[in-house]
N, C-alpha and C positions, 0 to 999 in steps of 0.2 A: 414539464421537462426539467430534469435535474442537471445542473451545470457543476462541473468539478474542475478545480484548478490546483495542480500540484506545485510544490516548491521544495527546495532544500537539497536537490541533487547536486552532484559535482564530482570532483576527483579527490580520492583519498588513498593513502598508502595502505598496504595490507596491515591488518591489525587496528586500523583506525575506526572512527565512528562517524556516522551521519544521522541526521534526523529529517525524515520526509514529512511534509504536512500537506493535507488536502483540504481546501476550503470548498464548501458546498454553497449552493444557492438557497440553502435553508429550508427547502421544501422536502425534507427527509421524513419519512414515516418511521414510527417505532418498530414496525415490522420489517423494515429494510435491513439487509445485511451489508455492512460496509467492509471494504477490504483493499488489499494491495496485491497486484499481480506484476509479473515482470517478463520481459522478452529479451533473452540474450541473443547475441549475433548468431544467425543461422539456426535458431531454435524456435520452438513454438512458445506462445505465451503460457506461463504457468502461475499457479496460485502461490502466493507468498504467505499471506495471513488474512484472516477474516475475523470480524467481531460483530456480535449482535448488540442490540440496544441494552440487553440485560448483562452484557459483559462477557458472554461466552466467546472464547477465542479458539481459533484453529490455525495451526501453523504447518507449513511444509516441513518435512523431516530435516531438510538441509539447512533450515534457519532456526530450528528449535534451540533455545538457550542463548541465542545471539540477537534475535530480533524481538521487539515487543510492540504490539499494536495497541493503540488506545483510541478512545472515542469520547468526545466531551458529552456531557449530559443533554444539552439541547440538540445534539446530533448535527452540529454545524461543521465540525471538523473531525478528521480521522488522521492520526499520526502513526508513523512507523519509526521507532528508534532502532538503529542498527549499530551493533558493536562487533568487534573482532571480525571486521570485514575481510573477505577473501577475494582473490582475483576472479573466482567463479561467480561472485555476486555481481559482477559487471553486467549491466543490463539497462534497458529502459523500464522504469517502474511506473505502473499505471494505477491510479486510484479507481475504485469500482464501487458502485452502489447497485445491489441486486434487489429489485423490487419483486415481492412475491405475487402481488396482484395489482394490476396485470403483470404478467411475467416479462419484465424488461430489465436489461442491463444498461447502466449508464457508465461511461468511461471518461476519464480525463485525457488530456493530450499527451501525458507522459513526461517524465523527467529522467534525464540520463544520470546514472551512477557508474563511475569508473573507478575500479580498484586496481592500482598498479604501482610498482615502484619506479 
């Protein structure tokens, strides 16, 4: 069982920055894909960014150039640096670990990010 705990959410004005961090229970495999998803009010959860242990990243078009995902070498944490935040980035952000075998998704409890003036 993988446990994930997010931190770093909060309120920020448009154009501001936040850094989210996800601490894991350290039982992460090198084949696991780590990532961040978000759910805005009234919308479905969507992918924000993912990263493999080899450093291959994938971003939603809406955050490209503004968000950066990183993963430490021991696979204990995965961070999301967010700059130039927009009101439409307001959402609950969830840390995710996608295990290939067996096929399981692990989720954190979520952290609220609010972008408003």
